[in-house]
N, C-alpha and C positions, 0 to 999 in steps of 0.2 A: 946199300944204296937206297936213297929216298928220292922219289919223283913226286912232283905236285902237278895236278891238273887243276888249273884255276880258271874261274869265270863266274860272272853273276848268275843268279838263279835263272834257270830256263835256257841256258846257252848250250846244253848238250854234254855237260861234264860226265854224267852217268853213262850215257851212250858211249863216250870215248873210253871210260873206265871198263865197261863191259867188253868192248872190242879188244882192249889190251889184255884183259883176263882170258878171254876165249882164244886169242892168238897165242898167249903163253901156254895155255893148256895143250896146244898142238905140239909144242916143242920141248916141254919140260919133262924130266923123268921124276921129279918130285911132286909134292902136293901144293895145291893153290887154295887159299882161303879168301873168301870175299865177305866182308862185314858191311852190313847196311842197317838202316833204321826200320826196315820192314821187309816183307817177302815179295814185294811187288815185282821185282826183276828176276825172281828165282828161275823162271822158265826161259829166260833169255841167256842164261849162263850154261856153259858146257856141263854135262853130267860128271865131268872129272873135277869140277870145282866145288869145294865145300862152302855152301852159303850159310851164313850165321846172321840171324835176326837179333841184333844186340839188345834192344829193349826187352826182349823176352827174358833176359838175365838180370834185369833190374839194376843196371849200372847207374849210379847216382852222381859220380864225380870223376875227375880225371885220374885220380889215384886208383880208383876201382877199375877204370878202363885199362890202365897200365897193367895191373895185376891180372886182368882178364886176358890180355895179350900173352903174358907169360904163361898163363894156364893153358892156352891154346897150343903154344909151342911145346910145353912140357909133355903134352899128350901125343905129339907127333913130331919127331925129330927130322922128318923128311920134308918139311915145308920149305919151298923155294921162294914163294911170293905171298904177300898179304896185300889185298886190295881193300882200302877203306873208303867207302862212299859216304858222303855227308859227314865228313870227319868232325866238323865242329859240333854237330848234333849228337853223334854216337859217343864222342869222347867227353862231352860236357865241358869243352874247352872254349873259353871266350876269345874274342879277337885280340884282347889285350895281352894274352899269354901265349901267342903263337910261337914265339921263339923258345919258350919252355917246352912246348909240344914238339917242336923241331928237334931240340936237343935230345929229348927222350927217344924220338923215332930214330935219330941217327945212331945213338948208343945201342938201342935195341936191335936195329938192323945189323950193326957191326958185330955185336956180341952173339947174336943168334945166326949169323951168316945167311941172311935172307934179304930179299928186296921188299920194300914197302912202297906202294903207289897209293896216293891220297888224292881225293877230290876236295877242293875247298871252294865254298860259295863266296868268292871274293875276287874282284878284279886283280890280275897279277900286278898291276901297277900300284896297288894299295898294300901289297905285302911288305913287311920289313925288308930292308935292302939285303940283308944276309940271306933271306929265303928265296930271293928272285932267281938265284943260280940253280935252284932245285926244280924250277918250273919246266916241265917237258912239253906241256900243252897249255896254251892260253886261249881261252874262248871269249 
């Protein structure tokens, strides 16, 4: 399953994502991973959540980002959820290729049997029509 939290910059997407991650940590038996563009929110997350600062791994393009996600999952088969904050920034994906990114996330989520929750700095109304059904929170 893929969920999208959409909204313009400064609307509270990260706060909503952190709340979802912390709530999930209370009820899941598996692992939770939170990927972000820096360590700024590390202390807001439950200590049961693995925080990863993506730029520290020198990801340069979307293909590297996809391989990075597979590497994370290959090291821990117990991951239930992956939270991706600042998705467009950490994945190096431009607005014009959002459907390609969605296709990857859907296939990855299904093949690895985990949930992916993404924050997108974009108004939900501006998303491609196909993606609008995945929006769980619009800010």
